[in-house]
PDB file of N, CA, C, O and CB in Angstrom:
ATOM      1  N   MET A   1       0.890  -1.143   0.139  1.00  0.00           N
ATOM      2  CA  MET A   1      -0.044   0.027  -0.448  1.00  0.00           C
ATOM      3  C   MET A   1       0.844   1.411   0.057  1.00  0.00           C
ATOM      4  O   MET A   1       1.508   1.468   1.092  1.00  0.00           O
ATOM      5  CB  MET A   1      -1.873  -0.029   0.306  1.00  0.00           C
ATOM      6  N   GLU A   2       0.695   2.383  -0.837  1.00  0.00           N
ATOM      7  CA  GLU A   2       1.360   3.732  -0.906  1.00  0.00           C
ATOM      8  C   GLU A   2       0.776   4.250  -0.158  1.00  0.00           C
ATOM      9  O   GLU A   2      -0.442   4.221  -0.336  1.00  0.00           O
ATOM     10  CB  GLU A   2       1.445   4.485  -2.010  1.00  0.00           C
ATOM     11  N   GLN A   3       1.325   5.026   1.120  1.00  0.00           N
ATOM     12  CA  GLN A   3       1.069   6.171   1.816  1.00  0.00           C
ATOM     13  C   GLN A   3       1.346   7.368   0.905  1.00  0.00           C
ATOM     14  O   GLN A   3       2.350   7.563   0.221  1.00  0.00           O
ATOM     15  CB  GLN A   3       1.867   6.198   3.066  1.00  0.00           C
ATOM     16  N   GLN A   4       0.062   8.265   1.055  1.00  0.00           N
ATOM     17  CA  GLN A   4       0.014   9.354   0.640  1.00  0.00           C
ATOM     18  C   GLN A   4       1.014  10.393   1.468  1.00  0.00           C
ATOM     19  O   GLN A   4       1.053  10.059   2.652  1.00  0.00           O
ATOM     20  CB  GLN A   4      -1.331   9.629   0.619  1.00  0.00           C
ATOM     21  N   PRO A   5       1.748  11.438   1.211  1.00  0.00           N
ATOM     22  CA  PRO A   5       2.029  12.400   1.878  1.00  0.00           C
ATOM     23  C   PRO A   5       1.514  13.395   2.734  1.00  0.00           C
ATOM     24  O   PRO A   5       0.473  13.963   2.403  1.00  0.00           O
ATOM     25  CB  PRO A   5       2.374  12.748   1.343  1.00  0.00           C
ATOM     26  N   ILE A   6       2.060  13.678   3.740  1.00  0.00           N
ATOM     27  CA  ILE A   6       1.207  14.091   5.200  1.00  0.00           C
ATOM     28  C   ILE A   6       1.372  15.925   4.615  1.00  0.00           C
ATOM     29  O   ILE A   6       2.511  16.389   4.674  1.00  0.00           O
ATOM     30  CB  ILE A   6       2.334  13.484   7.298  1.00  0.00           C
ATOM     31  N   THR A   7       0.044  17.006   4.002  1.00  0.00           N
ATOM     32  CA  THR A   7      -0.008  17.849   4.011  1.00  0.00           C
ATOM     33  C   THR A   7      -0.229  18.682   4.988  1.00  0.00           C
ATOM     34  O   THR A   7      -1.204  18.347   5.661  1.00  0.00           O
ATOM     35  CB  THR A   7      -0.394  17.848   3.405  1.00  0.00           C
ATOM     36  N   PRO A   8       0.394  19.826   5.401  1.00  0.00           N
ATOM     37  CA  PRO A   8       0.270  20.944   6.975  1.00  0.00           C
ATOM     38  C   PRO A   8      -0.813  21.592   6.448  1.00  0.00           C
ATOM     39  O   PRO A   8      -1.051  22.394   5.545  1.00  0.00           O
ATOM     40  CB  PRO A   8       1.722  22.260   7.495  1.00  0.00           C
ATOM     41  N   VAL A   9      -1.571  20.803   7.561  1.00  0.00           N
ATOM     42  CA  VAL A   9      -2.665  22.222   6.959  1.00  0.00           C
ATOM     43  C   VAL A   9      -2.786  23.454   7.960  1.00  0.00           C
ATOM     44  O   VAL A   9      -2.828  23.304   9.181  1.00  0.00           O
ATOM     45  CB  VAL A   9      -4.482  21.680   6.761  1.00  0.00           C
ATOM     46  N   ALA A  10      -2.836  24.652   7.337  1.00  0.00           N
ATOM     47  CA  ALA A  10      -2.739  26.295   8.053  1.00  0.00           C
ATOM     48  C   ALA A  10      -3.520  26.372   9.198  1.00  0.00           C
ATOM     49  O   ALA A  10      -4.741  26.340   9.051  1.00  0.00           O
ATOM     50  CB  ALA A  10      -3.326  27.577   7.089  1.00  0.00           C
ATOM     51  N   THR A  11      -3.195  26.439   9.962  1.00  0.00           N
ATOM     52  CA  THR A  11      -3.610  26.891  11.237  1.00  0.00           C
ATOM     53  C   THR A  11      -3.748  28.695  11.214  1.00  0.00           C
ATOM     54  O   THR A  11      -2.811  29.493  11.218  1.00  0.00           O
ATOM     55  CB  THR A  11      -2.425  26.281  12.374  1.00  0.00           C
ATOM     56  N   PRO A  12      -5.336  29.020  11.188  1.00  0.00           N
ATOM     57  CA  PRO A  12      -5.238  30.568  10.931  1.00  0.00           C
ATOM     58  C   PRO A  12      -5.030  30.704  12.176  1.00  0.00           C
ATOM     59  O   PRO A  12      -5.270  29.895  13.072  1.00  0.00           O
ATOM     60  CB  PRO A  12      -6.438  31.476  10.292  1.00  0.00           C
ATOM     61  N   VAL A  13      -4.214  32.574  12.298  1.00  0.00           N
ATOM     62  CA  VAL A  13      -3.692  33.197  13.205  1.00  0.00           C
ATOM     63  C   VAL A  13      -4.081  34.328  13.169  1.00  0.00           C
ATOM     64  O   VAL A  13      -4.068  35.105  12.214  1.00  0.00           O
ATOM     65  CB  VAL A  13      -2.576  33.134  13.255  1.00  0.00           C
ATOM     66  N   PRO A  14      -4.623  34.552  14.700  1.00  0.00           N
ATOM     67  CA  PRO A  14      -5.127  35.704  15.007  1.00  0.00           C
ATOM     68  C   PRO A  14      -4.351  37.250  15.225  1.00  0.00           C
ATOM     69  O   PRO A  14      -3.240  37.361  15.745  1.00  0.00           O
ATOM     70  CB  PRO A  14      -5.704  35.319  16.038  1.00  0.00           C
ATOM     71  N   PRO A  15      -5.034  38.208  14.804  1.00  0.00           N
ATOM     72  CA  PRO A  15      -4.602  39.238  14.200  1.00  0.00           C
ATOM     73  C   PRO A  15      -3.565  39.783  15.625  1.00  0.00           C
ATOM     74  O   PRO A  15      -2.351  39.988  15.647  1.00  0.00           O
ATOM     75  CB  PRO A  15      -5.965  40.253  13.573  1.00  0.00           C
ATOM     76  N   LEU A  16      -4.692  39.918  16.839  1.00  0.00           N
ATOM     77  CA  LEU A  16      -3.478  39.915  18.385  1.00  0.00           C
ATOM     78  C   LEU A  16      -3.169  38.675  18.805  1.00  0.00           C
ATOM     79  O   LEU A  16      -3.717  37.666  18.363  1.00  0.00           O
ATOM     80  CB  LEU A  16      -4.074  40.603  19.914  1.00  0.00           C
ATOM     81  N   MET A  17      -2.257  38.679  19.699  1.00  0.00           N
ATOM     82  CA  MET A  17      -2.249  37.634  20.320  1.00  0.00           C
ATOM     83  C   MET A  17      -1.616  37.869  22.250  1.00  0.00           C
ATOM     84  O   MET A  17      -0.550  38.480  22.179  1.00  0.00           O
ATOM     85  CB  MET A  17      -1.327  36.695  19.243  1.00  0.00           C
ATOM     86  N   PRO A  18      -1.970  37.568  23.755  1.00  0.00           N
ATOM     87  CA  PRO A  18      -1.570  37.729  24.029  1.00  0.00           C
ATOM     88  C   PRO A  18       0.135  37.708  24.048  1.00  0.00           C
ATOM     89  O   PRO A  18       0.842  37.134  23.219  1.00  0.00           O
ATOM     90  CB  PRO A  18      -2.269  37.564  24.341  1.00  0.00           C
ATOM     91  N   TRP A  19       0.566  38.440  25.144  1.00  0.00           N
ATOM     92  CA  TRP A  19       2.322  38.153  24.609  1.00  0.00           C
ATOM     93  C   TRP A  19       2.752  37.112  25.013  1.00  0.00           C
ATOM     94  O   TRP A  19       3.534  36.638  24.189  1.00  0.00           O
ATOM     95  CB  TRP A  19       3.480  39.100  25.080  1.00  0.00           C
ATOM     96  N   ARG A  20       2.618  36.429  25.993  1.00  0.00           N
ATOM     97  CA  ARG A  20       2.971  35.868  26.375  1.00  0.00           C
ATOM     98  C   ARG A  20       2.351  34.118  26.022  1.00  0.00           C
ATOM     99  O   ARG A  20       2.976  33.066  25.885  1.00  0.00           O
ATOM    100  CB  ARG A  20       3.003  36.562  27.345  1.00  0.00           C
ATOM    101  N   GLU A  21       0.675  34.469  25.958  1.00  0.00           N
ATOM    102  CA  GLU A  21       0.722  33.216  24.532  1.00  0.00           C
ATOM    103  C   GLU A  21       1.837  33.436  23.255  1.00  0.00           C
ATOM    104  O   GLU A  21       2.445  32.436  22.873  1.00  0.00           O
ATOM    105  CB  GLU A  21      -0.968  33.275  23.593  1.00  0.00           C
ATOM    106  N   PHE A  22       2.091  34.711  22.620  1.00  0.00           N
ATOM    107  CA  PHE A  22       2.844  34.741  21.916  1.00  0.00           C
ATOM    108  C   PHE A  22       4.651  33.741  22.210  1.00  0.00           C
ATOM    109  O   PHE A  22       5.219  32.795  21.664  1.00  0.00           O
ATOM    110  CB  PHE A  22       2.700  36.169  21.829  1.00  0.00           C
ATOM    111  N   ALA A  23       4.837  34.338  22.946  1.00  0.00           N
ATOM    112  CA  ALA A  23       5.968  33.517  23.291  1.00  0.00           C
ATOM    113  C   ALA A  23       6.267  32.165  23.359  1.00  0.00           C
ATOM    114  O   ALA A  23       7.293  31.635  22.931  1.00  0.00           O
ATOM    115  CB  ALA A  23       6.211  33.767  24.199  1.00  0.00           C
ATOM    116  N   ASP A  24       4.876  31.362  24.182  1.00  0.00           N
ATOM    117  CA  ASP A  24       4.948  30.011  24.154  1.00  0.00           C
ATOM    118  C   ASP A  24       4.859  29.617  22.726  1.00  0.00           C
ATOM    119  O   ASP A  24       5.477  28.639  22.304  1.00  0.00           O
ATOM    120  CB  ASP A  24       3.920  29.395  24.996  1.00  0.00           C
ATOM    121  N   TRP A  25       4.065  30.392  21.936  1.00  0.00           N
ATOM    122  CA  TRP A  25       3.625  29.605  20.296  1.00  0.00           C
ATOM    123  C   TRP A  25       5.260  29.711  19.649  1.00  0.00           C
ATOM    124  O   TRP A  25       5.599  28.964  18.731  1.00  0.00           O
ATOM    125  CB  TRP A  25       2.094  30.830  18.991  1.00  0.00           C
ATOM    126  N   ILE A  26       6.048  30.553  20.147  1.00  0.00           N
ATOM    127  CA  ILE A  26       6.722  30.360  19.030  1.00  0.00           C
ATOM    128  C   ILE A  26       8.284  30.223  19.723  1.00  0.00           C
ATOM    129  O   ILE A  26       9.371  30.674  19.361  1.00  0.00           O
ATOM    130  CB  ILE A  26       6.428  31.614  17.899  1.00  0.00           C
ATOM    131  N   ARG A  27       7.792  29.220  21.127  1.00  0.00           N
ATOM    132  CA  ARG A  27       9.299  28.954  21.839  1.00  0.00           C
ATOM    133  C   ARG A  27       9.923  29.585  22.205  1.00  0.00           C
ATOM    134  O   ARG A  27      11.089  29.277  21.959  1.00  0.00           O
ATOM    135  CB  ARG A  27      10.135  28.523  21.396  1.00  0.00           C
ATOM    136  N   MET A  28       9.742  30.862  23.010  1.00  0.00           N
ATOM    137  CA  MET A  28      10.676  31.704  23.489  1.00  0.00           C
ATOM    138  C   MET A  28      10.548  32.407  24.373  1.00  0.00           C
ATOM    139  O   MET A  28       9.619  33.212  24.300  1.00  0.00           O
ATOM    140  CB  MET A  28      11.039  32.318  22.839  1.00  0.00           C
ATOM    141  N   GLU A  29      11.592  32.413  25.824  1.00  0.00           N
ATOM    142  CA  GLU A  29      11.610  32.523  26.541  1.00  0.00           C
ATOM    143  C   GLU A  29      10.524  33.955  26.704  1.00  0.00           C
ATOM    144  O   GLU A  29      10.552  34.886  25.900  1.00  0.00           O
ATOM    145  CB  GLU A  29      12.793  32.267  26.776  1.00  0.00           C
ATOM    146  N   GLN A  30       9.308  33.876  28.281  1.00  0.00           N
ATOM    147  CA  GLN A  30       8.413  35.482  27.970  1.00  0.00           C
ATOM    148  C   GLN A  30       9.270  36.850  28.688  1.00  0.00           C
ATOM    149  O   GLN A  30       9.019  38.038  28.486  1.00  0.00           O
ATOM    150  CB  GLN A  30       6.521  35.435  28.920  1.00  0.00           C
ATOM    151  N   SER A  31      10.278  36.312  29.522  1.00  0.00           N
ATOM    152  CA  SER A  31      11.122  37.375  29.647  1.00  0.00           C
ATOM    153  C   SER A  31      11.951  38.343  28.526  1.00  0.00           C
ATOM    154  O   SER A  31      12.026  39.569  28.602  1.00  0.00           O
ATOM    155  CB  SER A  31      11.918  36.845  30.361  1.00  0.00           C
ATOM    156  N   VAL A  32      12.790  37.166  27.053  1.00  0.00           N
ATOM    157  CA  VAL A  32      13.164  37.759  26.299  1.00  0.00           C
ATOM    158  C   VAL A  32      11.585  38.702  24.927  1.00  0.00           C
ATOM    159  O   VAL A  32      11.520  39.840  24.462  1.00  0.00           O
ATOM    160  CB  VAL A  32      14.291  36.594  25.863  1.00  0.00           C
ATOM    161  N   VAL A  33      10.875  37.769  24.814  1.00  0.00           N
ATOM    162  CA  VAL A  33       9.701  38.632  24.142  1.00  0.00           C
ATOM    163  C   VAL A  33       9.289  39.379  24.857  1.00  0.00           C
ATOM    164  O   VAL A  33       8.392  40.047  24.345  1.00  0.00           O
ATOM    165  CB  VAL A  33       8.605  38.069  23.679  1.00  0.00           C
ATOM    166  N   ARG A  34       9.715  39.851  26.802  1.00  0.00           N
ATOM    167  CA  ARG A  34       8.717  41.395  26.884  1.00  0.00           C
ATOM    168  C   ARG A  34       9.984  41.993  26.540  1.00  0.00           C
ATOM    169  O   ARG A  34       9.709  43.074  26.019  1.00  0.00           O
ATOM    170  CB  ARG A  34       7.804  42.088  28.604  1.00  0.00           C
ATOM    171  N   GLY A  35      11.171  41.840  26.568  1.00  0.00           N
ATOM    172  CA  GLY A  35      11.946  42.930  25.839  1.00  0.00           C
ATOM    173  C   GLY A  35      11.774  42.933  24.617  1.00  0.00           C
ATOM    174  O   GLY A  35      11.567  44.108  24.316  1.00  0.00           O
ATOM    175  N   TRP A  36      11.738  42.335  23.765  1.00  0.00           N
ATOM    176  CA  TRP A  36      11.445  42.833  22.743  1.00  0.00           C
ATOM    177  C   TRP A  36      10.184  43.789  22.288  1.00  0.00           C
ATOM    178  O   TRP A  36      10.149  44.533  21.308  1.00  0.00           O
ATOM    179  CB  TRP A  36      11.522  41.925  22.205  1.00  0.00           C
ATOM    180  N   ILE A  37       9.588  43.658  22.860  1.00  0.00           N
ATOM    181  CA  ILE A  37       8.210  44.130  23.051  1.00  0.00           C
ATOM    182  C   ILE A  37       8.737  45.770  23.830  1.00  0.00           C
ATOM    183  O   ILE A  37       8.120  46.834  23.874  1.00  0.00           O
ATOM    184  CB  ILE A  37       7.110  42.826  24.200  1.00  0.00           C
ATOM    185  N   GLU A  38       9.874  45.466  24.280  1.00  0.00           N
ATOM    186  CA  GLU A  38      10.198  46.835  25.554  1.00  0.00           C
ATOM    187  C   GLU A  38      11.301  47.887  24.431  1.00  0.00           C
ATOM    188  O   GLU A  38      11.574  49.087  24.407  1.00  0.00           O
ATOM    189  CB  GLU A  38      11.463  46.013  27.566  1.00  0.00           C
ATOM    190  N   ASN A  39      11.571  47.077  23.866  1.00  0.00           N
ATOM    191  CA  ASN A  39      12.423  47.770  22.963  1.00  0.00           C
ATOM    192  C   ASN A  39      12.471  47.838  21.042  1.00  0.00           C
ATOM    193  O   ASN A  39      13.302  47.913  20.137  1.00  0.00           O
ATOM    194  CB  ASN A  39      13.621  47.198  23.474  1.00  0.00           C
ATOM    195  N   GLY A  40      10.837  47.743  21.257  1.00  0.00           N
ATOM    196  CA  GLY A  40      10.157  48.109  20.145  1.00  0.00           C
ATOM    197  C   GLY A  40      10.367  47.310  18.857  1.00  0.00           C
ATOM    198  O   GLY A  40      10.173  47.712  17.709  1.00  0.00           O
ATOM    199  N   TYR A  41      10.919  45.772  19.360  1.00  0.00           N
ATOM    200  CA  TYR A  41      11.508  44.903  17.972  1.00  0.00           C
ATOM    201  C   TYR A  41       9.754  44.699  17.650  1.00  0.00           C
ATOM    202  O   TYR A  41       9.274  44.893  16.533  1.00  0.00           O
ATOM    203  CB  TYR A  41      12.794  42.988  18.317  1.00  0.00           C
ATOM    204  N   LEU A  42       8.989  44.299  18.787  1.00  0.00           N
ATOM    205  CA  LEU A  42       7.867  43.763  18.030  1.00  0.00           C
ATOM    206  C   LEU A  42       6.545  44.484  18.564  1.00  0.00           C
ATOM    207  O   LEU A  42       6.077  44.859  19.638  1.00  0.00           O
ATOM    208  CB  LEU A  42       7.792  42.136  18.195  1.00  0.00           C
ATOM    209  N   PRO A  43       6.151  44.463  16.990  1.00  0.00           N
ATOM    210  CA  PRO A  43       4.960  45.477  17.481  1.00  0.00           C
ATOM    211  C   PRO A  43       3.966  45.110  17.861  1.00  0.00           C
ATOM    212  O   PRO A  43       3.477  44.063  17.436  1.00  0.00           O
ATOM    213  CB  PRO A  43       4.491  46.270  16.712  1.00  0.00           C
ATOM    214  N   SER A  44       3.298  45.961  18.893  1.00  0.00           N
ATOM    215  CA  SER A  44       1.839  45.593  20.087  1.00  0.00           C
ATOM    216  C   SER A  44       1.138  46.552  20.532  1.00  0.00           C
ATOM    217  O   SER A  44       1.801  47.590  20.553  1.00  0.00           O
ATOM    218  CB  SER A  44       2.152  44.973  21.490  1.00  0.00           C
ATOM    219  N   GLU A  45      -0.097  46.701  20.968  1.00  0.00           N
ATOM    220  CA  GLU A  45      -1.014  46.709  21.209  1.00  0.00           C
ATOM    221  C   GLU A  45      -1.756  47.198  22.663  1.00  0.00           C
ATOM    222  O   GLU A  45      -2.361  46.296  23.242  1.00  0.00           O
ATOM    223  CB  GLU A  45      -1.070  45.776  20.818  1.00  0.00           C
ATOM    224  N   ARG A  46      -1.769  48.468  23.273  1.00  0.00           N
ATOM    225  CA  ARG A  46      -2.242  47.696  24.893  1.00  0.00           C
ATOM    226  C   ARG A  46      -4.130  47.547  24.634  1.00  0.00           C
ATOM    227  O   ARG A  46      -4.666  47.755  23.546  1.00  0.00           O
ATOM    228  CB  ARG A  46      -1.747  49.190  26.760  1.00  0.00           C
ATOM    229  N   ILE A  47      -4.627  47.282  25.484  1.00  0.00           N
ATOM    230  CA  ILE A  47      -6.099  47.282  25.023  1.00  0.00           C
ATOM    231  C   ILE A  47      -6.570  46.978  26.538  1.00  0.00           C
ATOM    232  O   ILE A  47      -6.816  45.854  26.976  1.00  0.00           O
ATOM    233  CB  ILE A  47      -6.598  46.020  23.681  1.00  0.00           C
ATOM    234  N   GLY A  48      -6.647  48.172  27.242  1.00  0.00           N
ATOM    235  CA  GLY A  48      -7.083  47.965  28.795  1.00  0.00           C
ATOM    236  C   GLY A  48      -5.573  47.578  29.427  1.00  0.00           C
ATOM    237  O   GLY A  48      -4.639  47.737  28.640  1.00  0.00           O
ATOM    238  N   LYS A  49      -5.263  47.115  30.692  1.00  0.00           N
ATOM    239  CA  LYS A  49      -4.591  46.172  31.431  1.00  0.00           C
ATOM    240  C   LYS A  49      -3.958  45.057  30.634  1.00  0.00           C
ATOM    241  O   LYS A  49      -3.368  44.182  31.268  1.00  0.00           O
ATOM    242  CB  LYS A  49      -5.471  45.655  32.371  1.00  0.00           C
ATOM    243  N   HIS A  50      -4.024  44.973  29.040  1.00  0.00           N
ATOM    244  CA  HIS A  50      -3.634  43.445  28.254  1.00  0.00           C
ATOM    245  C   HIS A  50      -2.312  44.208  27.493  1.00  0.00           C
ATOM    246  O   HIS A  50      -2.357  45.437  27.426  1.00  0.00           O
ATOM    247  CB  HIS A  50      -5.155  42.596  26.869  1.00  0.00           C
ATOM    248  N   ARG A  51      -1.614  43.785  27.152  1.00  0.00           N
ATOM    249  CA  ARG A  51      -0.580  43.855  26.258  1.00  0.00           C
ATOM    250  C   ARG A  51      -0.001  42.704  25.200  1.00  0.00           C
ATOM    251  O   ARG A  51       0.915  41.902  25.381  1.00  0.00           O
ATOM    252  CB  ARG A  51       0.336  44.182  27.040  1.00  0.00           C
ATOM    253  N   LEU A  52      -0.972  42.930  23.868  1.00  0.00           N
ATOM    254  CA  LEU A  52      -0.956  41.755  22.649  1.00  0.00           C
ATOM    255  C   LEU A  52       0.654  42.162  21.407  1.00  0.00           C
ATOM    256  O   LEU A  52       1.485  43.069  21.354  1.00  0.00           O
ATOM    257  CB  LEU A  52      -2.957  42.000  21.522  1.00  0.00           C
ATOM    258  N   VAL A  53       0.481  41.371  20.908  1.00  0.00           N
ATOM    259  CA  VAL A  53       1.507  41.445  19.679  1.00  0.00           C
ATOM    260  C   VAL A  53       0.660  41.419  18.715  1.00  0.00           C
ATOM    261  O   VAL A  53      -0.232  40.583  18.567  1.00  0.00           O
ATOM    262  CB  VAL A  53       2.607  40.318  19.481  1.00  0.00           C
ATOM    263  N   ASN A  54       0.940  42.463  17.923  1.00  0.00           N
ATOM    264  CA  ASN A  54       0.019  42.977  16.271  1.00  0.00           C
ATOM    265  C   ASN A  54       0.653  41.505  15.533  1.00  0.00           C
ATOM    266  O   ASN A  54       1.580  41.655  14.738  1.00  0.00           O
ATOM    267  CB  ASN A  54       0.792  45.071  15.130  1.00  0.00           C
ATOM    268  N   ILE A  55       0.291  40.509  15.728  1.00  0.00           N
ATOM    269  CA  ILE A  55       0.410  39.489  14.813  1.00  0.00           C
ATOM    270  C   ILE A  55       0.679  40.064  13.645  1.00  0.00           C
ATOM    271  O   ILE A  55       1.812  40.476  13.397  1.00  0.00           O
ATOM    272  CB  ILE A  55      -0.669  38.661  14.726  1.00  0.00           C
ATOM    273  N   ALA A  56      -0.209  40.150  12.886  1.00  0.00           N
ATOM    274  CA  ALA A  56      -1.078  41.186  11.819  1.00  0.00           C
ATOM    275  C   ALA A  56       0.188  41.970  10.961  1.00  0.00           C
ATOM    276  O   ALA A  56       0.635  41.763   9.833  1.00  0.00           O
ATOM    277  CB  ALA A  56      -2.225  42.573  12.838  1.00  0.00           C
ATOM    278  N   LEU A  57       0.518  42.864  11.911  1.00  0.00           N
ATOM    279  CA  LEU A  57       1.574  43.999  11.478  1.00  0.00           C
ATOM    280  C   LEU A  57       3.252  43.500  11.227  1.00  0.00           C
ATOM    281  O   LEU A  57       4.160  43.810  10.456  1.00  0.00           O
ATOM    282  CB  LEU A  57       1.559  45.183  12.784  1.00  0.00           C
ATOM    283  N   LEU A  58       3.109  42.811  12.051  1.00  0.00           N
ATOM    284  CA  LEU A  58       4.567  41.647  12.314  1.00  0.00           C
ATOM    285  C   LEU A  58       4.894  41.020  11.170  1.00  0.00           C
ATOM    286  O   LEU A  58       6.036  40.882  10.731  1.00  0.00           O
ATOM    287  CB  LEU A  58       4.345  40.303  13.393  1.00  0.00           C
ATOM    288  N   SER A  59       3.345  40.431  10.425  1.00  0.00           N
ATOM    289  CA  SER A  59       3.713  39.477   9.652  1.00  0.00           C
ATOM    290  C   SER A  59       3.798  40.297   7.930  1.00  0.00           C
ATOM    291  O   SER A  59       4.692  40.034   7.127  1.00  0.00           O
ATOM    292  CB  SER A  59       2.550  38.161   9.921  1.00  0.00           C
ATOM    293  N   GLN A  60       2.662  41.292   7.661  1.00  0.00           N
ATOM    294  CA  GLN A  60       3.089  42.234   6.710  1.00  0.00           C
ATOM    295  C   GLN A  60       4.733  43.036   6.985  1.00  0.00           C
ATOM    296  O   GLN A  60       5.538  42.856   6.071  1.00  0.00           O
ATOM    297  CB  GLN A  60       1.846  43.315   6.724  1.00  0.00           C
ATOM    298  N   GLN A  61       5.158  43.789   8.055  1.00  0.00           N
ATOM    299  CA  GLN A  61       6.423  44.159   7.681  1.00  0.00           C
ATOM    300  C   GLN A  61       7.382  43.146   7.815  1.00  0.00           C
ATOM    301  O   GLN A  61       8.437  43.758   7.979  1.00  0.00           O
ATOM    302  CB  GLN A  61       6.815  45.224   8.350  1.00  0.00           C
ATOM    303  N   LEU A  62       7.714  41.437   7.847  1.00  0.00           N
ATOM    304  CA  LEU A  62       8.041  40.604   7.581  1.00  0.00           C
ATOM    305  C   LEU A  62       8.187  40.146   6.360  1.00  0.00           C
ATOM    306  O   LEU A  62       9.223  39.907   5.740  1.00  0.00           O
ATOM    307  CB  LEU A  62       7.626  40.167   8.108  1.00  0.00           C
ATOM    308  N   LEU A  63       6.944  40.025   6.010  1.00  0.00           N
ATOM    309  CA  LEU A  63       6.905  40.223   4.220  1.00  0.00           C
ATOM    310  C   LEU A  63       7.686  41.122   3.569  1.00  0.00           C
ATOM    311  O   LEU A  63       8.562  40.780   2.774  1.00  0.00           O
ATOM    312  CB  LEU A  63       5.597  40.678   3.666  1.00  0.00           C
ATOM    313  N   GLU A  64       7.306  42.810   3.988  1.00  0.00           N
ATOM    314  CA  GLU A  64       7.922  43.822   2.912  1.00  0.00           C
ATOM    315  C   GLU A  64       9.290  43.563   3.075  1.00  0.00           C
ATOM    316  O   GLU A  64      10.073  43.747   2.143  1.00  0.00           O
ATOM    317  CB  GLU A  64       7.598  45.453   3.113  1.00  0.00           C
ATOM    318  N   LYS A  65       9.651  43.154   4.172  1.00  0.00           N
ATOM    319  CA  LYS A  65      11.690  43.320   4.451  1.00  0.00           C
ATOM    320  C   LYS A  65      11.810  41.800   3.138  1.00  0.00           C
ATOM    321  O   LYS A  65      12.642  41.978   2.247  1.00  0.00           O
ATOM    322  CB  LYS A  65      12.663  42.656   7.138  1.00  0.00           C
ATOM    323  N   GLU A  66      11.279  40.909   3.111  1.00  0.00           N
ATOM    324  CA  GLU A  66      11.692  39.911   2.911  1.00  0.00           C
ATOM    325  C   GLU A  66      11.585  40.129   0.981  1.00  0.00           C
ATOM    326  O   GLU A  66      12.327  39.554   0.185  1.00  0.00           O
ATOM    327  CB  GLU A  66      10.838  38.749   3.852  1.00  0.00           C
ATOM    328  N   SER A  67      10.893  40.728   0.755  1.00  0.00           N
ATOM    329  CA  SER A  67      10.967  41.706  -0.841  1.00  0.00           C
ATOM    330  C   SER A  67      12.433  42.483  -1.192  1.00  0.00           C
ATOM    331  O   SER A  67      12.948  42.700  -2.289  1.00  0.00           O
ATOM    332  CB  SER A  67       9.695  43.190  -0.755  1.00  0.00           C
ATOM    333  N   ILE A  68      12.786  42.735  -0.160  1.00  0.00           N
ATOM    334  CA  ILE A  68      14.371  43.926  -0.562  1.00  0.00           C
ATOM    335  C   ILE A  68      15.121  43.194  -1.055  1.00  0.00           C
ATOM    336  O   ILE A  68      16.221  43.597  -1.433  1.00  0.00           O
ATOM    337  CB  ILE A  68      15.380  44.719   0.673  1.00  0.00           C
TER     338      ILE A  68
END
């Protein structure tokens, strides 16, 4: 019997994600991600008392940078 190749399924990514959840998602220490946000390396938004990483803007910036 011939095995079919496994095709990865794209998981939808939310436009904003809590920064701690983002750190876990990219498998990076939370202190590192917090530093990236504080230094302006990651776009983020504050909604109330919550700090969220702007995934949509980050993706756009990375795609534009890649085309240079």
